[in-house]
C-alpha positions as CSV (number, residue, x, y, z in Angstrom):
1,M,-16.9,14.5,11.0
2,T,-14.9,11.8,12.5
3,K,-14.0,8.9,10.2
4,L,-14.5,5.3,11.3
5,S,-11.4,3.1,11.6
6,Q,-11.2,0.3,9.1
7,H,-11.6,-2.2,12.0
8,A,-14.8,-0.5,13.3
9,A,-16.1,-0.3,9.7
10,V,-15.7,-4.0,9.1
11,V,-17.3,-4.9,12.4
12,N,-20.3,-2.5,11.8
13,A,-20.7,-3.7,8.2
14,T,-20.6,-7.3,9.3
15,K,-23.2,-6.8,12.0
16,T,-25.4,-4.8,9.7
17,H,-25.1,-7.4,6.9
18,F,-26.0,-10.4,9.0
19,G,-28.5,-8.6,11.2
20,D,-30.3,-11.2,13.4
21,R,-28.1,-13.9,11.9
22,F,-25.0,-12.3,13.6
23,V,-24.1,-14.5,16.6
24,P,-21.9,-12.6,19.2
25,G,-19.2,-14.9,20.5
26,Q,-19.2,-17.1,17.5
27,D,-16.5,-17.0,14.7
28,V,-18.2,-15.3,11.8
29,K,-16.1,-17.4,9.4
30,E,-18.1,-20.4,10.4
31,Y,-21.2,-19.0,8.7
32,A,-20.1,-16.3,6.3
33,T,-20.0,-17.2,2.7
34,K,-17.8,-15.7,-0.1
35,E,-20.9,-13.7,-1.1
36,D,-21.4,-12.4,2.4
37,K,-17.7,-11.4,2.6
38,R,-17.9,-9.7,-0.8
39,A,-21.1,-7.8,0.2
40,I,-19.4,-6.6,3.5
41,A,-16.3,-5.6,1.6
42,R,-18.4,-3.7,-1.0
43,S,-20.2,-1.8,1.8
44,V,-16.9,-0.8,3.5
45,A,-15.4,0.2,0.1
46,E,-18.3,2.5,-0.6
47,A,-18.0,4.1,2.8
48,M,-14.2,4.6,2.2
49,L,-14.9,6.3,-1.1
50,S,-17.5,8.6,0.5
51,G,-15.0,9.6,3.2
52,E,-16.8,7.9,6.1
53,V,-14.0,5.4,6.7
54,E,-10.2,5.9,7.0
55,L,-8.3,5.3,3.8
56,S,-4.8,6.7,3.2
57,D,-4.1,9.0,0.2
58,A,-1.7,6.4,-1.1
59,A,-4.4,3.7,-1.0
60,I,-6.8,6.0,-2.7
61,A,-4.3,6.7,-5.5
62,K,-3.4,3.0,-5.9
63,Y,-6.9,1.3,-5.6
64,G,-9.5,4.1,-5.5
65,E,-10.6,4.5,-9.1
66,S,-13.9,2.7,-8.4
67,A,-15.7,0.8,-5.6
68,E,-15.3,-2.4,-7.5
69,S,-11.5,-2.0,-7.9
70,L,-11.1,-0.9,-4.2
71,T,-13.2,-3.9,-3.1
72,S,-11.4,-6.5,-5.1
73,K,-7.9,-5.3,-4.7
74,Y,-7.9,-4.0,-1.1
75,V,-11.0,-4.3,1.0
76,V,-11.7,-8.1,0.6
77,G,-8.3,-8.8,2.1
78,M,-8.8,-6.3,4.8
79,V,-12.2,-7.9,5.7
80,T,-10.5,-11.3,5.9
81,N,-7.8,-9.8,8.1
82,W,-10.4,-8.4,10.5
83,F,-12.5,-11.6,10.5
84,N,-9.3,-13.3,11.7
85,K,-8.0,-10.7,14.2
86,S,-11.1,-8.9,15.6
87,K,-12.3,-10.6,18.8
88,E,-15.8,-9.3,18.1
89,L,-15.8,-11.3,14.9
90,N,-13.6,-14.3,15.6
91,G,-15.4,-15.7,18.6
92,G,-13.2,-13.9,21.1
93,T,-10.0,-15.8,20.4
94,R,-6.5,-14.4,20.1
95,Y,-5.2,-14.5,16.5
96,E,-2.1,-16.5,15.8
97,A,-0.4,-16.4,12.4
98,K,-0.4,-19.7,10.6
99,N,3.2,-19.2,9.3
100,P,4.9,-16.8,11.7
101,G,8.1,-15.3,10.2
102,S,7.3,-16.4,6.7
103,R,7.7,-12.9,5.5
104,A,11.1,-12.4,7.1
105,G,13.5,-10.8,4.7
106,T,11.1,-10.0,1.9
107,G,12.4,-6.4,1.7
108,D,16.0,-7.6,1.3
109,A,17.2,-7.9,-2.3
110,Q,19.8,-10.6,-1.4
111,I,17.2,-12.8,0.3
112,R,14.7,-12.3,-2.5
113,E,17.3,-13.4,-5.2
114,M,18.5,-16.3,-3.1
115,R,14.9,-17.5,-2.7
116,L,14.5,-17.3,-6.5
117,L,17.7,-19.3,-6.9
118,R,16.5,-21.9,-4.4
119,K,13.2,-22.3,-6.3
120,Q,15.2,-22.8,-9.6
121,L,17.5,-25.3,-7.9
122,I,14.5,-27.3,-6.5
123,E,13.0,-27.4,-10.0
124,V,16.1,-29.0,-11.5
125,G,16.6,-31.3,-8.5
126,N,19.9,-29.9,-7.2
127,Q,19.6,-30.8,-3.5
128,E,23.1,-29.8,-2.6
129,G,22.6,-26.4,-4.1
130,V,19.3,-26.0,-2.2
131,Q,21.0,-26.8,1.1
132,R,23.8,-24.2,0.4
133,V,21.2,-21.6,-0.5
134,N,19.1,-22.4,2.6
135,A,22.2,-21.9,4.8
136,A,23.0,-18.6,3.1
137,I,19.4,-17.4,3.6
138,A,19.6,-18.4,7.3
139,D,22.9,-16.5,7.6
140,R,21.5,-13.4,5.9
141,L,18.3,-13.4,8.0
142,A,20.4,-13.6,11.2
143,E,22.6,-10.7,9.9
144,I,19.5,-8.6,9.1
145,T,17.9,-9.4,12.5
146,V,21.0,-8.2,14.3
147,T,21.3,-5.0,12.3
148,T,17.6,-4.1,12.5
149,A,17.1,-5.0,16.1
150,K,15.7,-2.0,18.1
151,T,17.8,-0.7,20.9
152,I,15.9,0.3,24.0
153,E,17.3,3.3,25.9
154,I,16.7,3.0,29.6
155,N,17.3,5.9,32.0
156,A,18.6,4.2,35.1
157,D,18.1,7.3,37.1
158,E,14.4,6.9,36.8
159,L,14.4,3.3,38.1
160,P,14.1,2.4,41.7
161,A,17.6,2.0,43.3
162,A,17.0,-1.8,43.8
163,L,16.6,-2.3,40.0
164,R,19.4,-0.1,38.7
165,D,22.0,-2.9,38.8
166,L,20.0,-4.7,36.1
167,V,20.6,-2.0,33.4
168,G,23.4,-3.0,31.1
């Protein structure tokens, strides 16, 4: 049996939940209530636990003790994500993040600690310290970006002769 993707499961559950009230081409967030979203999430969570919808072993171990736990800790956020990103559910618009780059550096211990220090300095009103920390965060983000940038290998022999001079 082929499992449904999480995206397909959310779209199907949304269409099933709303039935005739589902309006293709209209953003579902315009008429979906919190209760609607919760019911859709519950339906998807139950399908995940029954094996009809994809769910990683790690997610099962972390959230899968019950449908209620899975729904509240994982699936509600996933439904929100697909309400935003799925063109079938968001009125056909391209999703754009509200705060692009706001998660930059979250995996870096130095940046995490500097952000905590900045928060503390803001609370005590130390503006000079905040500026110094902001500069250090910006420097560290630039450093991380350079070291984690992906290098693309291009085989110049496979390019047309007219474009080979463009390969660095």
